[in-house]
ZAGU-511001 format. One line per 10 residues: number of its first residue (from 1); for each residue x, y, z of N, C-alpha, C, O. Coordinates in pm, whole numbers. Each point is the difference from the previous one (the first is absolute). Example, Ala and Ser with C-alpha at 12.3 -4.5 7.8 and 13.67 -1.06 7.14 Angstrom:
2
1 = 1319/-569/780/-89/119/0/90/120/0/104/-2/66  -139/107/-138/82/119/6/-77/109/73/51/111/17;
% end
This chain:
83
1 = 953/1297/-1037/-122/11/79/46/-34/148/57/-108/22  -76/185/63/47/-38/148/-68/-110/78/-123/0/0  169/-65/48/-31/-128/80/-131/17/96/-4/104/66  -87/-183/-55/-111/19/82/-15/-127/60/34/-112/-38  -114/168/175/-19/-106/126/-132/-50/-73/-64/86/-60  16/-221/59/-124/-27/-43/-26/-118/59/90/-83/8  -214/58/42/-94/-111/78/-68/-54/-92/-50/75/-84  35/-196/75/-108/-84/-71/-39/-87/98/79/-59/74  -225/45/-69/-87/-65/87/-84/-118/-64/-99/28/-68  129/-133/84/-93/-87/-55/-67/-123/113/63/-48/94;
11 = -163/24/-122/-79/-102/84/-86/-98/-69/-62/34/-101  53/-159/151/-76/-107/-98/89/-85/-62/119/-12/30  -181/-48/-120/86/-97/-91/140/5/-52/65/103/18  -12/-208/-84/119/62/-79/-23/29/-117/89/46/-71  -210/-66/27/-39/100/-133/-3/149/16/9/69/-101  -24/-11/225/21/131/13/147/22/46/50/110/-21  16/-196/77/116/2/44/104/9/-106/83/92/0  -85/-162/-68/112/5/-131/19/109/-94/105/58/-29  -221/-38/-13/-13/159/-99/77/117/101/88/76/-41  -135/-77/166/52/111/114/154/-31/-25/70/90/-47;
21 = -23/-197/73/158/-57/18/50/48/-134/105/65/-2  -163/-88/-97/77/55/-143/4/143/-2/97/46/-59  -180/38/111/0/127/10/109/63/76/72/94/-35  -70/-177/164/110/23/79/151/-13/-33/90/69/50  -75/-168/-143/119/-41/-41/34/100/-113/111/52/-5  -198/-28/-75/40/110/-123/35/112/90/116/41/-1  -218/21/93/49/132/67/141/-1/45/90/77/-35  -82/-197/134/144/20/48/134/-27/-121/116/31/27  -150/-84/-143/102/-25/-100/18/144/-29/116/34/-26  -213/66/24/30/145/-36/57/100/100/28/119/-19;
31 = -16/-199/140/80/65/101/-90/57/115/46/85/76  -147/-121/-65/-110/38/108/23/-76/115/44/-114/-13  -68/162/130/-14/-82/142/-139/-46/-8/-97/73/-19  96/-220/39/-137/-65/10/-9/-32/133/102/-15/68  -237/1/-14/-42/-65/122/-109/-64/-44/-79/68/-66  47/-211/91/-83/-74/-40/-90/-40/136/53/-69/86  -162/105/-74/-101/-34/107/-106/-123/-30/-92/11/-82  113/-105/144/-119/-115/-13/24/-92/100/81/22/90  -168/-157/-103/-30/-81/107/132/-50/35/90/9/-83  -70/-64/202/122/-92/34/18/-100/-77/115/-26/-34;
41 = -234/-61/-17/31/-95/-90/94/30/-91/85/-88/-13  -70/197/-66/86/30/-104/110/53/18/69/44/-92  -31/-40/231/126/71/33/139/-63/-71/93/73/-36  -91/-209/22/117/-42/-48/-9/29/-154/104/49/-44  -192/-64/-38/-5/31/-114/7/126/-33/28/22/-117  -50/84/201/48/135/-36/108/32/43/45/105/-46  39/-182/149/155/20/21/84/-68/-112/102/48/-49  -147/-140/22/68/-84/-92/14/52/-129/98/-35/-67  -204/138/7/26/89/-113/73/100/8/31/61/-103  22/-13/250/83/82/22/-52/148/18/61/102/-31;
51 = -198/-113/94/-99/94/25/-15/30/142/-19/-85/86  31/223/-64/-22/17/185/-143/-42/19/-93/49/-65  78/-156/172/-143/-55/50/-32/91/140/89/36/77  -201/-11/-61/-62/61/105/-129/-71/6/-62/-17/-105  10/-29/230/-132/-39/38/-104/87/-11/1/111/53  -116/-167/-135/-107/88/-11/-128/-49/85/-54/-106/-32  2/186/145/-90/-59/95/-142/74/-29/-6/114/-47  -89/-180/76/35/-128/52/9/-133/-110/-37/8/-118  85/-110/173/37/-121/-102/-108/-64/-30/-43/-85/78  -23/113/-201/-122/-13/-55/-6/-155/-44/-104/-66/13;
61 = 210/18/-60/-5/-134/-31/6/-98/118/-60/-107/-6  133/144/115/4/-83/120/-153/26/75/-33/-77/91  -59/187/-132/-106/9/73/-83/-78/-114/-82/-83/39  93/98/-142/-73/-103/-80/18/-149/23/-100/-69/21  216/17/-22/25/-153/45/-64/-32/143/-74/-98/8  94/158/80/-45/13/135/-152/-32/-21/-48/-112/20  -23/222/-62/-127/-5/-9/-50/-143/-51/-85/-66/61  139/28/-169/-27/-109/-96/-14/-119/112/-104/-61/24  220/43/34/7/-119/100/-68/15/102/-17/-99/72  -39/223/-36/-95/-7/137/-109/-70/-60/-34/-112/38;
71 = -29/181/-142/-109/-69/-73/-32/-123/-26/-112/-47/20  228/-28/-77/-9/-108/-43/10/-80/151/-69/-101/-6  121/113/111/-2/-81/101/-124/34/78/-36/-84/83  -41/203/-98/-112/-5/51/-129/-82/-69/-100/-40/59  137/27/-213/-56/-85/-58/0/-143/14/-98/-70/-25  209/30/66/42/-159/20/-66/-2/118/-82/-91/-4  78/152/114/-24/-22/135/-151/-9/8/-50/-81/77  -37/173/-166/-132/-16/0/-47/-117/-84/-107/-56/21  190/22/-117/-40/-136/-52/30/-125/47/-61/-100/-38  137/99/104/14/-120/116/-82/-17/163/9/-90/83;
81 = -82/207/-82/-68/-21/125/-137/-96/-59/-49/-13/-112  17/-42/243/-106/-65/-22/-153/32/56/-19/30/118  -56/-37/-188/-138/73/66/-72/-94/92/-103/36/57;
% end
């Protein structure tokens, strides 16, 4: 079979990332060219596995974490204010 160029995209947690990585590694072992698009948080993990990494925008994990800390800061600030 002729080699194909394949892009795999994954967002979310490691529970979604690991199965997609297993698929990417198997396809690579069969001779296909793989590009893996995901959050910057997982870049090292993807590259250490020998898979080509590409940033998937927007970086949803960054947005989630940023939103969480903004909400937490707002809660702390409002609970510390005296009436």
